[in-house]
N, C-alpha and C positions, 0 to 999 in steps of 0.2 A: 213585661210579664206581671201578671196580677199576683199580689201577695195572697197566700192562703189565709183563711179565717183564723187558723191556729197560730200562724206566725204573727198576724196582726193582734190577736188576743194576747199572745206572749209579750209583744212590744208594749201594749197597753198596761199589762200587769207589771212589767219592768218599770215603767214610768210611775205607776201607783206605788210600788214598793219603795222606790227611791224617795218619793214625796213623803210617804208615811214615816220612813226612817228619819228623815230630816225634821219631821214634826214630832219626833220623840216616841214613836210607837215601836214596839218590838214585833217583828214578823215571827209568828209561831208556826204557821203552815202556809203553803202555797199549793193551789190545785189539790186540795184535800177532797177525797172521794168518799161518799156514803152511797153504796149501791150505784145506781145510775146518775146520782146527783153529784155536783161538784161545787165546792166553795172556793171562789177564786183566791181569797186571802183571808187568813185569820190573824188578828193582831191583838196585842195587849198594851195597855197603858194604865199604870197604877192598879186600881181595883176594877177595871173594866176589860172585858173581852169582847171584841167586835168581829162580826162575820161580814165580809166585804164582797160586794158584787161590783166588778169593774166593767164599765161600758166605755168603749173606745171607738171614736168615729174620726174619719178624715173629712171633717166639715160638719156643720150643723144646719144644713139646708132643710132637713126634714124635722128639725126640733132638737132640743138639747138631748144628749145621750141618756140622761137619767129617765126620761119618759119612756124609754124602751125596756125598762125592767117590768115585765108582766106580772100579773097576780100569781100566775103559776110559778114563775121564777122565785117570787117572794116566798110562796108556800114551800117550795123545795128547799130554799135556803133556811127557813125556819125549822123544817123537819131535820135537815142535816145538822143544824146547830144543836137542836135538842139531843140528837144522838151523840154528837161530839161531847157535849156537856155531861151527859149521863155516863158515857164510857170513861171519861177522865175525871169524874167526881169534881167538877169545877163549881166553885161556890161564888164566883165573881158575878157582878152585874153583867148582863149581856146586851149588846146592841147590834142593830143591823144597819150597816152603812152602805152607801153607794159612792163610788168614785167615778165621776164622769170626766172623760178626757176627750178634748177635741184637738186634733192636729191639723192645722191649715198650713201647708208648706212646711216652713221650719218653726212656726209659732205653735207652742203647746199650751193649752189652757187646762188646768186641773181644778175640778170642783169636788171637794170632799164633803159629802152630805152625811153628817153624823146623825145617827138615830133616825134614818130616813123613813123607816116604817116600824110598826109594832105588830107583834103577833096578835091575832084575834083570839079571844078567850075560848070561843066555842069551835075551834077548828079540829077536825079529825082527819 
């Protein structure tokens, strides 16, 4: 039986959270929603808050998972982050990270790409 995309996504986020906690990050939110947009994980470490997109694949035959984060997804993550920061009066430096996870059989590879992209100045 095929795993649902939701179940697979949850599995990827579980791996990501475990990895981030071991790396000293504090998980602030998981699956935080802003309208129709979702931020997979929001983390903090010292003076930094990071908005994380998790990409989970069972194999990298078509390329590494991080290449599948589209411009539209990045823009939605930035919009969501701006809303989150405004609503909570956060004054920390913000970054946008990608956690790329590949699971081949029982082998799991996790690549945390910190500050993976920057918001464009002129985006509306």
